[in-house]
Biopython code that builds the backbone (N, CA, C, O; Angstrom):
import numpy as np
from Bio.PDB.StructureBuilder import StructureBuilder

atoms = [
    (1, "MET", "N", (91.482, 137.040, 130.332)),
    (1, "MET", "CA", (91.135, 135.840, 131.071)),
    (1, "MET", "C", (89.628, 135.608, 130.931)),
    (1, "MET", "O", (88.830, 136.532, 131.091)),
    (2, "PRO", "N", (89.247, 134.350, 130.626)),
    (2, "PRO", "CA", (87.823, 134.086, 130.447)),
    (2, "PRO", "C", (87.058, 134.158, 131.771)),
    (2, "PRO", "O", (87.593, 133.866, 132.841)),
    (3, "ILE", "N", (85.813, 134.548, 131.663)),
    (3, "ILE", "CA", (84.954, 134.671, 132.838)),
    (3, "ILE", "C", (84.000, 133.492, 132.914)),
    (3, "ILE", "O", (83.740, 132.959, 133.993)),
    (4, "ILE", "N", (83.481, 133.089, 131.763)),
    (4, "ILE", "CA", (82.493, 132.016, 131.707)),
    (4, "ILE", "C", (83.172, 130.676, 131.999)),
    (4, "ILE", "O", (84.301, 130.421, 131.581)),
    (5, "LYS", "N", (82.449, 129.837, 132.728)),
    (5, "LYS", "CA", (83.000, 128.560, 133.173)),
    (5, "LYS", "C", (83.426, 127.667, 132.001)),
    (5, "LYS", "O", (84.491, 127.052, 132.056)),
    (6, "SER", "N", (82.622, 127.588, 130.957)),
    (6, "SER", "CA", (82.958, 126.743, 129.805)),
    (6, "SER", "C", (84.190, 127.274, 129.080)),
    (6, "SER", "O", (84.983, 126.495, 128.551)),
    (7, "ALA", "N", (84.354, 128.590, 129.053)),
    (7, "ALA", "CA", (85.532, 129.184, 128.410)),
    (7, "ALA", "C", (86.795, 128.870, 129.207)),
    (7, "ALA", "O", (87.858, 128.639, 128.631)),
    (8, "LYS", "N", (86.672, 128.862, 130.531)),
    (8, "LYS", "CA", (87.818, 128.509, 131.385)),
    (8, "LYS", "C", (88.248, 127.074, 131.114)),
    (8, "LYS", "O", (89.439, 126.771, 131.035)),
    (9, "LYS", "N", (87.245, 126.187, 130.972)),
    (9, "LYS", "CA", (87.542, 124.788, 130.698)),
    (9, "LYS", "C", (88.217, 124.649, 129.338)),
    (9, "LYS", "O", (89.165, 123.877, 129.197)),
    (10, "ARG", "N", (87.741, 125.385, 128.338)),
    (10, "ARG", "CA", (88.343, 125.309, 127.003)),
    (10, "ARG", "C", (89.804, 125.738, 127.034)),
    (10, "ARG", "O", (90.624, 125.174, 126.309)),
    (11, "VAL", "N", (90.141, 126.714, 127.851)),
    (11, "VAL", "CA", (91.532, 127.155, 127.980)),
    (11, "VAL", "C", (92.391, 126.020, 128.524)),
    (11, "VAL", "O", (93.485, 125.763, 128.022)),
    (12, "LYS", "N", (91.887, 125.342, 129.558)),
    (12, "LYS", "CA", (92.628, 124.213, 130.137)),
    (12, "LYS", "C", (92.814, 123.095, 129.119)),
    (12, "LYS", "O", (93.914, 122.567, 128.954)),
    (13, "VAL", "N", (91.721, 122.739, 128.435)),
    (13, "VAL", "CA", (91.755, 121.648, 127.458)),
    (13, "VAL", "C", (92.698, 121.988, 126.310)),
    (13, "VAL", "O", (93.467, 121.141, 125.856)),
    (14, "ALA", "N", (92.633, 123.234, 125.846)),
    (14, "ALA", "CA", (93.477, 123.658, 124.730)),
    (14, "ALA", "C", (94.953, 123.646, 125.109)),
    (14, "ALA", "O", (95.808, 123.295, 124.296)),
    (15, "SER", "N", (95.244, 124.032, 126.347)),
    (15, "SER", "CA", (96.653, 124.044, 126.763)),
    (15, "SER", "C", (97.194, 122.619, 126.894)),
    (15, "SER", "O", (98.347, 122.360, 126.551)),
    (16, "LYS", "N", (96.364, 121.693, 127.390)),
    (16, "LYS", "CA", (96.787, 120.292, 127.471)),
    (16, "LYS", "C", (97.040, 119.722, 126.081)),
    (16, "LYS", "O", (98.016, 119.006, 125.860)),
    (17, "ALA", "N", (96.138, 120.051, 125.136)),
    (17, "ALA", "CA", (96.293, 119.563, 123.768)),
    (17, "ALA", "C", (97.537, 120.142, 123.120)),
    (17, "ALA", "O", (98.226, 119.458, 122.362)),
    (18, "ALA", "N", (97.825, 121.408, 123.418)),
    (18, "ALA", "CA", (99.015, 122.044, 122.840)),
    (18, "ALA", "C", (100.284, 121.361, 123.328)),
    (18, "ALA", "O", (101.225, 121.169, 122.558)),
    (19, "VAL", "N", (100.312, 120.996, 124.596)),
    (19, "VAL", "CA", (101.476, 120.287, 125.153)),
    (19, "VAL", "C", (101.610, 118.921, 124.510)),
    (19, "VAL", "O", (102.708, 118.509, 124.136)),
    (20, "ARG", "N", (100.488, 118.213, 124.380)),
    (20, "ARG", "CA", (100.494, 116.883, 123.780)),
    (20, "ARG", "C", (100.945, 116.952, 122.308)),
    (20, "ARG", "O", (101.733, 116.121, 121.859)),
    (21, "ASN", "N", (100.443, 117.939, 121.574)),
    (21, "ASN", "CA", (100.818, 118.092, 120.172)),
    (21, "ASN", "C", (102.288, 118.458, 120.019)),
    (21, "ASN", "O", (102.961, 117.970, 119.111)),
    (22, "SER", "N", (102.788, 119.312, 120.902)),
    (22, "SER", "CA", (104.198, 119.707, 120.798)),
    (22, "SER", "C", (105.119, 118.528, 121.097)),
    (22, "SER", "O", (106.192, 118.415, 120.506)),
    (23, "LYS", "N", (104.707, 117.646, 122.014)),
    (23, "LYS", "CA", (105.503, 116.441, 122.293)),
    (23, "LYS", "C", (105.544, 115.531, 121.067)),
    (23, "LYS", "O", (106.587, 114.979, 120.719)),
    (24, "THR", "N", (104.396, 115.390, 120.426)),
    (24, "THR", "CA", (104.326, 114.559, 119.219)),
    (24, "THR", "C", (105.198, 115.134, 118.114)),
    (24, "THR", "O", (105.932, 114.398, 117.454)),
    (25, "LYS", "N", (105.122, 116.445, 117.909)),
    (25, "LYS", "CA", (105.939, 117.099, 116.881)),
    (25, "LYS", "C", (107.425, 116.967, 117.186)),
    (25, "LYS", "O", (108.232, 116.720, 116.290)),
    (26, "ARG", "N", (107.779, 117.133, 118.454)),
    (26, "ARG", "CA", (109.188, 117.064, 118.851)),
    (26, "ARG", "C", (109.733, 115.655, 118.617)),
    (26, "ARG", "O", (110.837, 115.499, 118.096)),
    (27, "SER", "N", (108.977, 114.637, 118.995)),
    (27, "SER", "CA", (109.453, 113.265, 118.796)),
    (27, "SER", "C", (109.546, 112.928, 117.316)),
    (27, "SER", "O", (110.437, 112.186, 116.905)),
    (28, "LEU", "N", (108.636, 113.465, 116.514)),
    (28, "LEU", "CA", (108.675, 113.249, 115.066)),
    (28, "LEU", "C", (109.915, 113.904, 114.464)),
    (28, "LEU", "O", (110.592, 113.305, 113.629)),
    (29, "LYS", "N", (110.212, 115.133, 114.885)),
    (29, "LYS", "CA", (111.398, 115.827, 114.374)),
    (29, "LYS", "C", (112.668, 115.078, 114.752)),
    (29, "LYS", "O", (113.593, 114.968, 113.947)),
    (30, "GLY", "N", (112.713, 114.563, 115.976)),
    (30, "GLY", "CA", (113.877, 113.787, 116.419)),
    (30, "GLY", "C", (114.056, 112.518, 115.604)),
    (30, "GLY", "O", (115.172, 112.153, 115.235)),
    (31, "ALA", "N", (112.942, 111.852, 115.327)),
    (31, "ALA", "CA", (112.999, 110.620, 114.536)),
    (31, "ALA", "C", (113.458, 110.917, 113.109)),
    (31, "ALA", "O", (114.229, 110.149, 112.533)),
    (32, "LEU", "N", (112.983, 112.035, 112.535)),
    (32, "LEU", "CA", (113.396, 112.405, 111.181)),
    (32, "LEU", "C", (114.888, 112.734, 111.119)),
    (32, "LEU", "O", (115.570, 112.373, 110.160)),
    (33, "LYS", "N", (115.387, 113.421, 112.148)),
    (33, "LYS", "CA", (116.818, 113.738, 112.184)),
    (33, "LYS", "C", (117.650, 112.471, 112.308)),
    (33, "LYS", "O", (118.664, 112.320, 111.626)),
    (34, "ALA", "N", (117.224, 111.561, 113.176)),
    (34, "ALA", "CA", (117.942, 110.300, 113.364)),
    (34, "ALA", "C", (117.931, 109.479, 112.075)),
    (34, "ALA", "O", (118.917, 108.824, 111.739)),
    (35, "PHE", "N", (116.816, 109.520, 111.366)),
    (35, "PHE", "CA", (116.693, 108.798, 110.097)),
    (35, "PHE", "C", (117.645, 109.381, 109.057)),
    (35, "PHE", "O", (118.288, 108.643, 108.311)),
    (36, "GLY", "N", (117.729, 110.696, 109.014)),
    (36, "GLY", "CA", (118.650, 111.355, 108.083)),
    (36, "GLY", "C", (120.095, 110.987, 108.358)),
    (36, "GLY", "O", (120.866, 110.738, 107.431)),
    (37, "LYS", "N", (120.465, 110.953, 109.632)),
    (37, "LYS", "CA", (121.838, 110.576, 109.999)),
    (37, "LYS", "C", (122.102, 109.109, 109.679)),
    (37, "LYS", "O", (123.193, 108.756, 109.231)),
    (38, "ALA", "N", (121.114, 108.263, 109.904)),
    (38, "ALA", "CA", (121.274, 106.829, 109.629)),
    (38, "ALA", "C", (121.444, 106.582, 108.139)),
    (38, "ALA", "O", (122.186, 105.682, 107.744)),
    (39, "LEU", "N", (120.778, 107.356, 107.315)),
    (39, "LEU", "CA", (120.910, 107.196, 105.866)),
    (39, "LEU", "C", (122.314, 107.554, 105.401)),
    (39, "LEU", "O", (122.888, 106.873, 104.552)),
    (40, "THR", "N", (122.861, 108.626, 105.962)),
    (40, "THR", "CA", (124.207, 109.048, 105.559)),
    (40, "THR", "C", (125.271, 108.142, 106.155)),
    (40, "THR", "O", (126.372, 108.038, 105.614)),
    (41, "GLY", "N", (124.950, 107.481, 107.274)),
    (41, "GLY", "CA", (125.915, 106.587, 107.931)),
    (41, "GLY", "C", (126.200, 105.341, 107.120)),
    (41, "GLY", "O", (127.332, 104.857, 107.105)),
    (42, "GLY", "N", (125.190, 104.815, 106.446)),
    (42, "GLY", "CA", (125.384, 103.649, 105.592)),
    (42, "GLY", "C", (125.120, 102.308, 106.262)),
    (42, "GLY", "O", (125.151, 101.281, 105.584)),
    (43, "ASP", "N", (124.865, 102.277, 107.561)),
    (43, "ASP", "CA", (124.589, 101.009, 108.246)),
    (43, "ASP", "C", (123.135, 100.616, 107.986)),
    (43, "ASP", "O", (122.217, 101.366, 108.318)),
    (44, "LYS", "N", (122.928, 99.439, 107.390)),
    (44, "LYS", "CA", (121.591, 99.022, 106.985)),
    (44, "LYS", "C", (120.682, 98.762, 108.188)),
    (44, "LYS", "O", (119.504, 99.120, 108.163)),
    (45, "LYS", "N", (121.223, 98.143, 109.237)),
    (45, "LYS", "CA", (120.393, 97.820, 110.405)),
    (45, "LYS", "C", (119.912, 99.083, 111.092)),
    (45, "LYS", "O", (118.750, 99.192, 111.482)),
    (46, "VAL", "N", (120.827, 100.043, 111.237)),
    (46, "VAL", "CA", (120.466, 101.290, 111.908)),
    (46, "VAL", "C", (119.447, 102.063, 111.075)),
    (46, "VAL", "O", (118.486, 102.616, 111.609)),
    (47, "SER", "N", (119.667, 102.093, 109.768)),
    (47, "SER", "CA", (118.747, 102.847, 108.918)),
    (47, "SER", "C", (117.367, 102.192, 108.873)),
    (47, "SER", "O", (116.357, 102.893, 108.814)),
    (48, "SER", "N", (117.311, 100.864, 108.900)),
    (48, "SER", "CA", (116.002, 100.201, 108.893)),
    (48, "SER", "C", (115.266, 100.435, 110.207)),
    (48, "SER", "O", (114.046, 100.598, 110.220)),
    (49, "ALA", "N", (116.015, 100.453, 111.319)),
    (49, "ALA", "CA", (115.389, 100.738, 112.610)),
    (49, "ALA", "C", (114.890, 102.184, 112.651)),
    (49, "ALA", "O", (113.799, 102.464, 113.146)),
    (50, "ALA", "N", (115.704, 103.090, 112.125)),
    (50, "ALA", "CA", (115.312, 104.497, 112.097)),
    (50, "ALA", "C", (114.118, 104.698, 111.171)),
    (50, "ALA", "O", (113.247, 105.525, 111.442)),
    (51, "HIS", "N", (114.081, 103.946, 110.088)),
    (51, "HIS", "CA", (112.961, 104.041, 109.143)),
    (51, "HIS", "C", (111.665, 103.592, 109.811)),
    (51, "HIS", "O", (110.633, 104.246, 109.660)),
    (52, "SER", "N", (111.709, 102.496, 110.538)),
    (52, "SER", "CA", (110.494, 102.022, 111.212)),
    (52, "SER", "C", (110.046, 103.007, 112.291)),
    (52, "SER", "O", (108.849, 103.184, 112.522)),
    (53, "LYS", "N", (111.013, 103.646, 112.950)),
    (53, "LYS", "CA", (110.692, 104.649, 113.971)),
    (53, "LYS", "C", (109.997, 105.857, 113.332)),
    (53, "LYS", "O", (109.021, 106.380, 113.870)),
    (54, "VAL", "N", (110.513, 106.290, 112.180)),
    (54, "VAL", "CA", (109.906, 107.417, 111.474)),
    (54, "VAL", "C", (108.490, 107.067, 111.031)),
    (54, "VAL", "O", (107.572, 107.873, 111.180)),
    (55, "GLN", "N", (108.314, 105.863, 110.486)),
    (55, "GLN", "CA", (106.982, 105.436, 110.042)),
    (55, "GLN", "C", (106.006, 105.453, 111.223)),
    (55, "GLN", "O", (104.868, 105.903, 111.092)),
    (56, "SER", "N", (106.458, 104.965, 112.356)),
    (56, "SER", "CA", (105.617, 104.908, 113.546)),
    (56, "SER", "C", (105.235, 106.310, 114.030)),
    (56, "SER", "O", (104.071, 106.577, 114.329)),
    (57, "GLU", "N", (106.222, 107.194, 114.101)),
    (57, "GLU", "CA", (105.966, 108.554, 114.577)),
    (57, "GLU", "C", (105.038, 109.308, 113.632)),
    (57, "GLU", "O", (104.174, 110.066, 114.074)),
    (58, "LEU", "N", (105.220, 109.099, 112.337)),
    (58, "LEU", "CA", (104.334, 109.746, 111.368)),
    (58, "LEU", "C", (102.899, 109.244, 111.526)),
    (58, "LEU", "O", (101.951, 110.027, 111.465)),
    (59, "ALA", "N", (102.748, 107.943, 111.727)),
    (59, "ALA", "CA", (101.412, 107.369, 111.903)),
    (59, "ALA", "C", (100.749, 107.928, 113.165)),
    (59, "ALA", "O", (99.555, 108.229, 113.160)),
    (60, "LYS", "N", (101.519, 108.064, 114.232)),
    (60, "LYS", "CA", (100.973, 108.623, 115.476)),
    (60, "LYS", "C", (100.520, 110.060, 115.270)),
    (60, "LYS", "O", (99.443, 110.456, 115.715)),
    (61, "ALA", "N", (101.369, 110.845, 114.579)),
    (61, "ALA", "CA", (101.026, 112.249, 114.343)),
    (61, "ALA", "C", (99.761, 112.367, 113.497)),
    (61, "ALA", "O", (98.934, 113.251, 113.725)),
    (62, "GLY", "N", (99.617, 111.486, 112.533)),
    (62, "GLY", "CA", (98.416, 111.506, 111.702)),
    (62, "GLY", "C", (97.180, 111.088, 112.474)),
    (62, "GLY", "O", (96.104, 111.658, 112.300)),
    (63, "LYS", "N", (97.341, 110.094, 113.323)),
    (63, "LYS", "CA", (96.208, 109.590, 114.103)),
    (63, "LYS", "C", (95.726, 110.627, 115.114)),
    (63, "LYS", "O", (94.529, 110.746, 115.374)),
    (64, "LYS", "N", (96.669, 111.373, 115.679)),
    (64, "LYS", "CA", (96.312, 112.388, 116.674)),
    (64, "LYS", "C", (95.833, 113.685, 116.042)),
    (64, "LYS", "O", (95.341, 114.577, 116.734)),
    (65, "GLY", "N", (95.980, 113.786, 114.723)),
    (65, "GLY", "CA", (95.518, 114.993, 114.052)),
    (65, "GLY", "C", (96.534, 116.114, 114.036)),
    (65, "GLY", "O", (96.199, 117.247, 113.693)),
    (66, "VAL", "N", (97.773, 115.816, 114.403)),
    (66, "VAL", "CA", (98.824, 116.832, 114.382)),
    (66, "VAL", "C", (99.197, 117.148, 112.936)),
    (66, "VAL", "O", (99.423, 118.305, 112.582)),
    (67, "LEU", "N", (99.258, 116.111, 112.106)),
    (67, "LEU", "CA", (99.538, 116.272, 110.682)),
    (67, "LEU", "C", (98.341, 115.753, 109.890)),
    (67, "LEU", "O", (97.620, 114.865, 110.343)),
    (68, "HIS", "N", (98.144, 116.316, 108.709)),
    (68, "HIS", "CA", (97.072, 115.862, 107.827)),
    (68, "HIS", "C", (97.418, 114.478, 107.296)),
    (68, "HIS", "O", (98.589, 114.163, 107.087)),
    (69, "LYS", "N", (96.399, 113.655, 107.079)),
    (69, "LYS", "CA", (96.628, 112.264, 106.670)),
    (69, "LYS", "C", (97.359, 112.169, 105.331)),
    (69, "LYS", "O", (98.159, 111.255, 105.130)),
    (70, "ASN", "N", (97.096, 113.098, 104.418)),
    (70, "ASN", "CA", (97.786, 113.062, 103.128)),
    (70, "ASN", "C", (99.251, 113.430, 103.279)),
    (70, "ASN", "O", (100.106, 112.884, 102.581)),
    (71, "LYS", "N", (99.547, 114.348, 104.181)),
    (71, "LYS", "CA", (100.939, 114.724, 104.426)),
    (71, "LYS", "C", (101.684, 113.553, 105.050)),
    (71, "LYS", "O", (102.841, 113.291, 104.720)),
    (72, "VAL", "N", (101.014, 112.857, 105.948)),
    (72, "VAL", "CA", (101.617, 111.676, 106.580)),
    (72, "VAL", "C", (101.936, 110.627, 105.521)),
    (72, "VAL", "O", (103.029, 110.061, 105.517)),
    (73, "ALA", "N", (100.994, 110.368, 104.630)),
    (73, "ALA", "CA", (101.199, 109.372, 103.577)),
    (73, "ALA", "C", (102.358, 109.782, 102.675)),
    (73, "ALA", "O", (103.177, 108.949, 102.286)),
    (74, "ARG", "N", (102.422, 111.069, 102.346)),
    (74, "ARG", "CA", (103.501, 111.562, 101.481)),
    (74, "ARG", "C", (104.859, 111.405, 102.156)),
    (74, "ARG", "O", (105.817, 110.950, 101.532)),
    (75, "LYS", "N", (104.941, 111.781, 103.431)),
    (75, "LYS", "CA", (106.207, 111.681, 104.164)),
    (75, "LYS", "C", (106.639, 110.224, 104.332)),
    (75, "LYS", "O", (107.827, 109.915, 104.238)),
    (76, "GLN", "N", (105.685, 109.333, 104.578)),
    (76, "GLN", "CA", (106.017, 107.915, 104.710)),
    (76, "GLN", "C", (106.550, 107.370, 103.392)),
    (76, "GLN", "O", (107.499, 106.587, 103.372)),
    (77, "SER", "N", (105.941, 107.784, 102.310)),
    (77, "SER", "CA", (106.395, 107.350, 100.993)),
    (77, "SER", "C", (107.802, 107.862, 100.704)),
    (77, "SER", "O", (108.642, 107.130, 100.181)),
    (78, "GLN", "N", (108.050, 109.113, 101.045)),
    (78, "GLN", "CA", (109.375, 109.693, 100.828)),
    (78, "GLN", "C", (110.429, 108.980, 101.669)),
    (78, "GLN", "O", (111.543, 108.740, 101.203)),
    (79, "ALA", "N", (110.077, 108.643, 102.902)),
    (79, "ALA", "CA", (111.014, 107.946, 103.775)),
    (79, "ALA", "C", (111.334, 106.554, 103.235)),
    (79, "ALA", "O", (112.486, 106.122, 103.261)),
    (80, "ALA", "N", (110.317, 105.860, 102.749)),
    (80, "ALA", "CA", (110.528, 104.521, 102.198)),
    (80, "ALA", "C", (111.406, 104.590, 100.960)),
    (80, "ALA", "O", (112.287, 103.752, 100.766)),
    (81, "LYS", "N", (111.166, 105.581, 100.132)),
    (81, "LYS", "CA", (111.958, 105.750, 98.906)),
    (81, "LYS", "C", (113.417, 106.053, 99.250)),
    (81, "LYS", "O", (114.330, 105.502, 98.634)),
    (82, "ALA", "N", (113.633, 106.926, 100.229)),
    (82, "ALA", "CA", (114.992, 107.274, 100.637)),
    (82, "ALA", "C", (115.695, 106.066, 101.249)),
    (82, "ALA", "O", (116.886, 105.856, 101.018)),
    (83, "SER", "N", (114.959, 105.271, 102.029)),
    (83, "SER", "CA", (115.533, 104.086, 102.662)),
    (83, "SER", "C", (115.966, 103.064, 101.613)),
    (83, "SER", "O", (117.038, 102.469, 101.718)),
    (84, "LYS", "N", (115.115, 102.866, 100.596)),
    (84, "LYS", "CA", (115.453, 101.923, 99.532)),
    (84, "LYS", "C", (116.652, 102.400, 98.731)),
    (84, "LYS", "O", (117.510, 101.605, 98.349)),
    (85, "ALA", "N", (116.708, 103.704, 98.478)),
    (85, "ALA", "CA", (117.825, 104.260, 97.713)),
    (85, "ALA", "C", (119.133, 104.111, 98.491)),
    (85, "ALA", "O", (120.179, 103.827, 97.906)),
    (86, "ALA", "N", (119.071, 104.303, 99.802)),
    (86, "ALA", "CA", (120.271, 104.189, 100.624)),
    (86, "ALA", "C", (120.733, 102.742, 100.724)),
    (86, "ALA", "O", (121.930, 102.469, 100.813)),
    (87, "ALA", "N", (119.777, 101.818, 100.710)),
    (87, "ALA", "CA", (120.126, 100.402, 100.814)),
    (87, "ALA", "C", (120.650, 99.868, 99.487)),
    (87, "ALA", "O", (121.201, 98.769, 99.431)),
    (88, "GLY", "N", (120.479, 100.636, 98.431)),
    (88, "GLY", "CA", (120.966, 100.203, 97.130)),
    (88, "GLY", "C", (120.002, 99.291, 96.416)),
    (88, "GLY", "O", (120.376, 98.618, 95.456)),
    (89, "VAL", "N", (118.778, 99.260, 96.866)),
    (89, "VAL", "CA", (117.765, 98.432, 96.222)),
    (89, "VAL", "C", (117.189, 99.230, 95.069)),
    (89, "VAL", "O", (116.545, 100.260, 95.268)),
    (90, "VAL", "N", (117.426, 98.746, 93.876)),
    (90, "VAL", "CA", (116.902, 99.412, 92.696)),
    (90, "VAL", "C", (115.887, 98.489, 92.061)),
    (90, "VAL", "O", (116.152, 97.305, 91.853)),
    (91, "LYS", "N", (114.734, 99.030, 91.758)),
    (91, "LYS", "CA", (113.685, 98.225, 91.165)),
    (91, "LYS", "C", (114.034, 97.962, 89.707)),
    (91, "LYS", "O", (114.168, 98.894, 88.913)),
    (92, "LYS", "N", (114.178, 96.702, 89.364)),
    (92, "LYS", "CA", (114.494, 96.343, 87.994)),
    (92, "LYS", "C", (113.204, 96.015, 87.257)),
    (92, "LYS", "O", (112.270, 95.440, 87.815)),
    (93, "ALA", "N", (113.184, 96.394, 86.001)),
    (93, "ALA", "CA", (112.010, 96.098, 85.189)),
    (93, "ALA", "C", (112.022, 94.617, 84.844)),
    (93, "ALA", "O", (113.054, 94.068, 84.456)),
    (94, "ALA", "N", (110.888, 93.987, 84.985)),
    (94, "ALA", "CA", (110.780, 92.563, 84.674)),
    (94, "ALA", "C", (110.897, 92.388, 83.159)),
    (94, "ALA", "O", (110.393, 93.217, 82.401)),
    (95, "PRO", "N", (111.546, 91.331, 82.718)),
    (95, "PRO", "CA", (111.650, 91.121, 81.269)),
    (95, "PRO", "C", (110.261, 90.918, 80.683)),
    (95, "PRO", "O", (109.417, 90.220, 81.244)),
    (96, "LYS", "N", (110.058, 91.546, 79.544)),
    (96, "LYS", "CA", (108.737, 91.462, 78.926)),
    (96, "LYS", "C", (108.583, 90.131, 78.213)),
    (96, "LYS", "O", (109.476, 89.680, 77.496)),
    (97, "LYS", "N", (107.446, 89.523, 78.425)),
    (97, "LYS", "CA", (107.137, 88.259, 77.767)),
    (97, "LYS", "C", (106.385, 88.570, 76.478)),
    (97, "LYS", "O", (105.678, 89.573, 76.378)),
    (98, "ALA", "N", (106.552, 87.700, 75.510)),
    (98, "ALA", "CA", (105.827, 87.883, 74.258)),
    (98, "ALA", "C", (104.339, 87.689, 74.518)),
    (98, "ALA", "O", (103.930, 86.745, 75.194)),
    (99, "ALA", "N", (103.556, 88.578, 73.984)),
    (99, "ALA", "CA", (102.114, 88.493, 74.185)),
    (99, "ALA", "C", (101.576, 87.312, 73.388)),
    (99, "ALA", "O", (101.972, 87.111, 72.240)),
    (100, "PRO", "N", (100.683, 86.530, 73.980)),
    (100, "PRO", "CA", (100.125, 85.396, 73.249)),
    (100, "PRO", "C", (99.317, 85.894, 72.052)),
    (100, "PRO", "O", (98.726, 86.974, 72.087)),
    (101, "ALA", "N", (99.305, 85.095, 71.006)),
    (101, "ALA", "CA", (98.578, 85.473, 69.800)),
    (101, "ALA", "C", (97.093, 85.581, 70.115)),
    (101, "ALA", "O", (96.504, 84.712, 70.758)),
    (102, "LYS", "N", (96.521, 86.656, 69.649)),
    (102, "LYS", "CA", (95.104, 86.871, 69.928)),
    (102, "LYS", "C", (94.262, 86.104, 68.922)),
    (102, "LYS", "O", (94.555, 86.076, 67.727)),
    (103, "LYS", "N", (93.223, 85.493, 69.433)),
    (103, "LYS", "CA", (92.303, 84.752, 68.578)),
    (103, "LYS", "C", (91.314, 85.743, 67.976)),
    (103, "LYS", "O", (90.932, 86.714, 68.629)),
    (104, "PRO", "N", (90.902, 85.508, 66.748)),
    (104, "PRO", "CA", (89.930, 86.420, 66.159)),
    (104, "PRO", "C", (88.611, 86.339, 66.920)),
    (104, "PRO", "O", (88.157, 85.264, 67.312)),
    (105, "VAL", "N", (88.025, 87.491, 67.112)),
    (105, "VAL", "CA", (86.780, 87.560, 67.864)),
    (105, "VAL", "C", (85.617, 87.324, 66.917)),
    (105, "VAL", "O", (85.464, 88.020, 65.914)),
    (106, "VAL", "N", (84.805, 86.340, 67.246)),
    (106, "VAL", "CA", (83.630, 86.028, 66.439)),
    (106, "VAL", "C", (82.422, 86.557, 67.186)),
    (106, "VAL", "O", (82.122, 86.136, 68.304)),
    (107, "LYS", "N", (81.736, 87.489, 66.543)),
    (107, "LYS", "CA", (80.560, 88.061, 67.193)),
    (107, "LYS", "C", (79.367, 87.166, 66.942)),
    (107, "LYS", "O", (79.099, 86.758, 65.812)),
    (108, "LYS", "N", (78.670, 86.873, 67.995)),
    (108, "LYS", "CA", (77.475, 86.051, 67.894)),
    (108, "LYS", "C", (76.263, 86.960, 67.850)),
    (108, "LYS", "O", (76.252, 88.041, 68.439)),
    (109, "ALA", "N", (75.263, 86.512, 67.155)),
    (109, "ALA", "CA", (74.026, 87.277, 67.104)),
    (109, "ALA", "C", (73.381, 87.214, 68.484)),
    (109, "ALA", "O", (73.370, 86.160, 69.120)),
    (110, "PRO", "N", (72.850, 88.332, 68.941)),
    (110, "PRO", "CA", (72.242, 88.304, 70.274)),
    (110, "PRO", "C", (71.042, 87.358, 70.296)),
    (110, "PRO", "O", (70.233, 87.328, 69.369)),
    (111, "ALA", "N", (70.952, 86.604, 71.357)),
    (111, "ALA", "CA", (69.862, 85.639, 71.487)),
    (111, "ALA", "C", (68.555, 86.389, 71.711)),
    (111, "ALA", "O", (68.500, 87.356, 72.470)),
    (112, "LYS", "N", (67.501, 85.926, 71.036)),
    (112, "LYS", "CA", (66.203, 86.567, 71.195)),
    (112, "LYS", "C", (65.545, 86.051, 72.456)),
    (112, "LYS", "O", (65.582, 84.863, 72.774)),
    (113, "LYS", "N", (64.947, 86.986, 73.153)),
    (113, "LYS", "CA", (64.267, 86.605, 74.383)),
    (113, "LYS", "C", (62.900, 86.037, 74.027)),
    (113, "LYS", "O", (62.238, 86.534, 73.116)),
    (114, "PRO", "N", (62.475, 84.997, 74.742)),
    (114, "PRO", "CA", (61.140, 84.458, 74.464)),
    (114, "PRO", "C", (60.073, 85.477, 74.847)),
    (114, "PRO", "O", (60.176, 86.159, 75.867)),
    (115, "VAL", "N", (59.079, 85.561, 74.028)),
    (115, "VAL", "CA", (58.008, 86.517, 74.262)),
    (115, "VAL", "C", (57.138, 85.984, 75.396)),
    (115, "VAL", "O", (56.718, 84.827, 75.387)),
    (116, "ALA", "N", (56.881, 86.837, 76.354)),
    (116, "ALA", "CA", (56.052, 86.426, 77.485)),
    (116, "ALA", "C", (54.589, 86.382, 77.062)),
    (116, "ALA", "O", (54.096, 87.284, 76.385)),
    (117, "LYS", "N", (53.916, 85.336, 77.465)),
    (117, "LYS", "CA", (52.499, 85.190, 77.098)),
    (117, "LYS", "C", (51.672, 86.103, 77.985)),
    (117, "LYS", "O", (51.905, 86.221, 79.188)),
    (118, "LYS", "N", (50.705, 86.741, 77.355)),
    (118, "LYS", "CA", (49.837, 87.618, 78.117)),
    (118, "LYS", "C", (48.740, 86.773, 78.761)),
    (118, "LYS", "O", (48.211, 85.838, 78.159)),
    (119, "SER", "N", (48.428, 87.120, 79.963)),
    (119, "SER", "CA", (47.392, 86.361, 80.648)),
    (119, "SER", "C", (46.033, 86.712, 80.045)),
    (119, "SER", "O", (45.751, 87.871, 79.744)),
    (120, "VAL", "N", (45.223, 85.714, 79.880)),
    (120, "VAL", "CA", (43.907, 85.902, 79.278)),
    (120, "VAL", "C", (42.954, 86.378, 80.369)),
    (120, "VAL", "O", (42.869, 85.793, 81.450)),
    (121, "ALA", "N", (42.254, 87.436, 80.059)),
    (121, "ALA", "CA", (41.304, 87.966, 81.040)),
    (121, "ALA", "C", (40.143, 86.998, 81.171)),
    (121, "ALA", "O", (39.619, 86.508, 80.170)),
    (122, "LYS", "N", (39.747, 86.726, 82.385)),
    (122, "LYS", "CA", (38.642, 85.786, 82.625)),
    (122, "LYS", "C", (37.312, 86.514, 82.427)),
    (122, "LYS", "O", (37.139, 87.665, 82.826)),
    (123, "LYS", "N", (36.386, 85.802, 81.800)),
    (123, "LYS", "CA", (35.045, 86.378, 81.607)),
    (123, "LYS", "C", (34.190, 86.038, 82.799)),
    (123, "LYS", "O", (34.329, 84.971, 83.397)),
    (124, "LYS", "N", (33.321, 86.934, 83.134)),
    (124, "LYS", "CA", (32.438, 86.708, 84.271)),
    (124, "LYS", "C", (31.170, 86.053, 83.894)),
    (124, "LYS", "O", (30.326, 85.800, 84.754)),
]
sb = StructureBuilder()
sb.init_structure("model")
sb.init_model(0)
sb.init_chain("A")
sb.init_seg("    ")
for serial, (resi, resn, name, xyz) in enumerate(atoms, 1):
    if name == "N":
        sb.init_residue(resn, " ", resi, " ")
    sb.init_atom(name, np.array(xyz, "f"), 0.0, 1.0, " ", f" {name:<3s}", serial, name[0])
structure = sb.get_structure()
């Protein structure tokens, strides 16, 4: 048990933060489980709602510092990819257009800069 007053305060603050972080983690885990079930269920409305809930919970966890920002970005990307795959949305490649004929490049001689006139020294 800490003796110093500042150490006692740090114990209180740390315990409050631990409770807050565990609540954030628990809600995130619940949202991820619900999202997984919604994907297997096949209902588009439910899965889109679950997807938005997961995105929100991940953003909260990242903002509070529970998860690293890069991990949050990765998980959000994975969730979006899984949601699109479940919805049957497949990205189709756009038909390629013929490239316009390139005009021959004519190199111009670099323009010469005008020579600056030197100021004439005044005689006394």
